[in-house]
Structure formats: C-alpha cells, structure tokens
C-alpha positions, 0 to 999 in steps of 0.5 A: 100855585097862587099863594106861594107862601102855602106851597110845600117845595120840599119833596121829603115833606111832600112824600111825608104828607103821602106816607101820613095819608090813610085815604087818597082820592083818584080823580078820573074823567069819563067823557069830561065828567069828573069821577072822584073815588076815595081809595086805600093805597100804597106809594113807592118811587113816584108811583101810587098803587091802588087795588080794586075789582077787575071790573067797574067803572074806575077800570072802564074809565082808565081803558078810555082815558089814563089821565088821572089826579090824585089828592093826598091830605093829612095833618088836618084840624079845624081852627075855630075863630071869633066870628064865622069868617075867622074859622079855617082849616089847618092841613097839608095836602098834595095834588099829583098828576100822572098816567094810570095802567093796570098791572098784569104781571103776577110778580109785579102785582104781588109787589104792589100789594106788598107796597099797599100793605106796607102802608098800613101794616108791618109784616109780610103777606101772602096772596092766594092766587084765586084772590090775585086773579080777581084782584086789579092793581092801578099804577099811577105814574106821577108826572107832576106833584105839588103840595100846599099847607095851611096853619103851618 
C-alpha cells in the first residue's frame, strides 16, 4: 500500500468493515476483460459466500478462471471543503483476493445460505428443495486481504 498511514492492519477492524458492508463487489476476469458485479453476501472464516442463479456470466467466468477479487466498503461520508481540491471522502474499505468455487453439497449450501442470511437478519430460515436446486453458491476462499481508511 502506497500510503501506509491509511492502511488498516488490525484484523478485527478489517472484519468489522466487512460485517458493516451491505453490498460487496466481486471482480472477475473474462479472458483479460474485467467484470465487476455488486452482490449480497455472507462472510465466515475468511470465506465470502455469494448466491446467484445456476447459469449466467459469473458462473461462466468462474468455470474458466477461479481467481477473483472482492471489495467491501463502509463508514463512508462525503467531506466538503472550501474549494474543489479540498473535498474528499471519509471511508473504510477492504480488498480481498482468492479463489472461487461452487458449492454443490446441499448441507454446505444451506450453511452458506444461513451465513448470507445472518449477515442481514437474525433468525433461522428454511430453504425449499426446489429453490436450492436453482440457486448456486459461490464460495470465495480469501488468500490475501488488505484494509484502507481515510479520514479516521
């Protein structure tokens, strides 16, 4: 990281940024062409879980190239200044790199969906078999993660 004074090194703070984030972005590379998609997610044990349809561009790309990048941001606020160059943004963000795979096992699928749902609501949830059959779960095992903050 170029500006070390903005780096977040505390793992607990990095994970707090992830937990406060409502939508993350997954970045994929489709034959060298970037593809970034905002998604709902769950996070547990250095793994990001994302649900989607069983067919589509994300799945097609992951089947060809499992290397992904995931971005999270939270605590953002516009900071106004006296003049244009004095404006800025207060924020915390996390960038993570890892490998994506599809979860096929029904028990693991339910556990991943529980993790996703727990990110947004308390309680226990049921997943009808017909819905599980048409839902794909992408698991991103994080290999590297960095955090950054500005204005804190």
